[in-house]
N, C-alpha and C positions, 0 to 999 in steps of 0.2 A: 083531432086537427080541424081547427075553424077554417071554413072555406070562405076565402074573400078574394077580391079581384087581384091583389097583389100575388097571392099564391097561384092563382089560376094562370096568370100571364107568366109567371116565372116558370111553371111547369110546361106550359105551351111552348115557350122558347127552347126549353130543353128538348122537348119532343120534336120541335121543327128541326133541330140539329141532327136528330136521330133518323127521321123519316123523310124530311122534306115537305114542302108545301102541299104537294098533291095528295099525299098520304095522311096529312094532318087532318083530323076530324074531331068534332066534339065527342063523338062516341069513343074514340081512342083516348082522348084527354080524360073523359069521365072515368074510363078503366084505370088510367094511370093514377088518378086522384082517389080512386075507390069510392066513387060516388055514383049516383044515378044520373044519366044524362040531363034530365029536366033541372037538376040542381045548378048546372051551368047557365041555363037559360034565365035563371034568376038575376045572374050578373051580366050576361051578354045575350041579347035577344036572338043573335045568329052568328055564323062564322065570320061575316064581314065585320061585325062589331068587335069580335075577338081579334081579328087581324089588325084592326085600327088600334087597339089597345096594345097589341104586341109591337106595332111599329112605333108607337109613342115611347115604349120602354126601350126599344132598340136605340132610338135617337137619344133618350135621356142618358143611357149608359155610355154611348160612344161618340156622340156629336158634340165635341167639346169646344169648337171654334164657331159658335152660332152668331156672336155679336163682334163688331169691330173693336179692336183694342185702341187705346188712346194714341193719336198720332199715325194710325195705320192708313196707308193710302188704299184706295178702292181696289186696285189691282191686287195687292197683297192680301187683302181681306177675301177677295174672290177666290184666289188660289187656296188659302188656308181653309176657308169655309168648305169648298168643294172636297179638298183632301180629307177634311174631317168628316164630311157627310159620306164620302166613299168608304172610309174606315169603319164607320158605324154599320152601314149595310153589309159590308163584306165580312164583318165578324160573325154573321149568322148565316147559315145555309138558307138559300133562297131569300136573303134579306131584301133584295131589290123587288122581288115579286111580292113580298109582304107589303112593302111601301107603296107600290104602283097601285093607283086607284084611290089613295087616301086623300083626304081634304085637311087643310089647316084647321085645327080646333079654334073655335071662337075666342077662347082665352089667350090665343097666340097672336091676336090682331095688333095688340100693342107692340109686340116684338117686331112685326113687320113694318108697322108705322115707323118704329125707330130706325129700321134699315133704310127705308125711303128717306128719312130725314138725313141720315148718314150720307147717302148717295147725292142727295140735294146739296149737301155741303161740299161735295166733290165736283159740282157743276153739272149734275145729271138730273133731269126732270123725272117726275114719278113714273110716267109711262115707260120710257126706255130702261129705267132702273128695274122695274118690275119684269119687263121682258128679259133682261139679263139675268135676273134671279131665277126666273122660271126656265130659261133655256140652260143655264148651268145645272139646275136641279135635274131637268129631264135627261140631259146629257150624262150626267153622273149615274142616274138610275140606269140608263140604257147601257152604259159601259159595264156596270156591275152585273146586270142582267146577262149580258153576253159572257162575261167571265164565269159567272156561277152556272151557266148553261153547260159548261164543260165538265161539271162534277157528275160522277167521279171521273178523273182522267185515266185512260188506260194506256198500256205500254204501246208505243209505236204511233201515237196520235199525230197526225200531221206529216208523217213519213212519206206517204204516197204523193201528197201535194208537193212537198219539198223536192221529191225526186222528179216529178214532171216539170217542175219550174226550171230544171236545169237547161232546158232548151230555149229559155227566155231570159237573156242576160240581164235586162232591166228589172224585170219582175223578180229574178233571182236575188239581185242586190237588195231590192226593196224588202223581200220576204226575209232575207237574212237579217237585215236590220230590225225587223218586227220580232223575229224569233229571239234575237239577243236581248232586247229590252223588255219583251212581254207586255202584259196588260197594263202594268203601271206606267211604263214609258209611253205607251200609246195614249193612255188617258192624260198624261201631262202634256203630250204634244197637242191633242185636241183642245185642252184647256187653254194652252198658250195661244192657239188660233182664235178662240172665242174672245180672249181678252184683247187681242191685237185688233181684231174686227170692231169691237166695241170702242177702242181708242181712235180707230180710223173714222168711225161713225161720229163720235163726238168732235173730232178735229174738223170733219166736213161741215157739221152743223155750226160750229163757231165761224 
């Protein structure tokens, strides 16, 4: 079996789903690949470099709505882009933690320049457009991180809090709505707020 970056990353993602990011190590990965640990360092100088490559592969496999479609309004693109990003991260155990702390690859700069050109065509200057993209991105990572922090869920999770909330009618109503919708509904609600805030900011600037 020829050891290359593609094989290493693929096996690392499988291992991530099995053990989680805290237990993931180059030593464990080397054992899985039946090689000596230094063989991995030929391709990845440290765990951070490996995580960067894993993040790139996670996004390549699952982040399908990365660029605006013809005629797409910026609001629709932001929604679809954020949903696609969330779906990519949530497809892997601790996917948000793998992504956190990564930086854009220099080869991606043309892509982001294209995004800023798109927002410029929608009447948004580069600075607020970049702020919007970064805010949506970090919001999405945070939401997925909170959701994945509950892994694995156990029986009765949240029951004590729900029982205590019965003495607080407003909180009980709000908490019941949250429980009914779950993480996805809360994500969509926050996403709508961010878009509405951007719309208001643009209207005020005009």
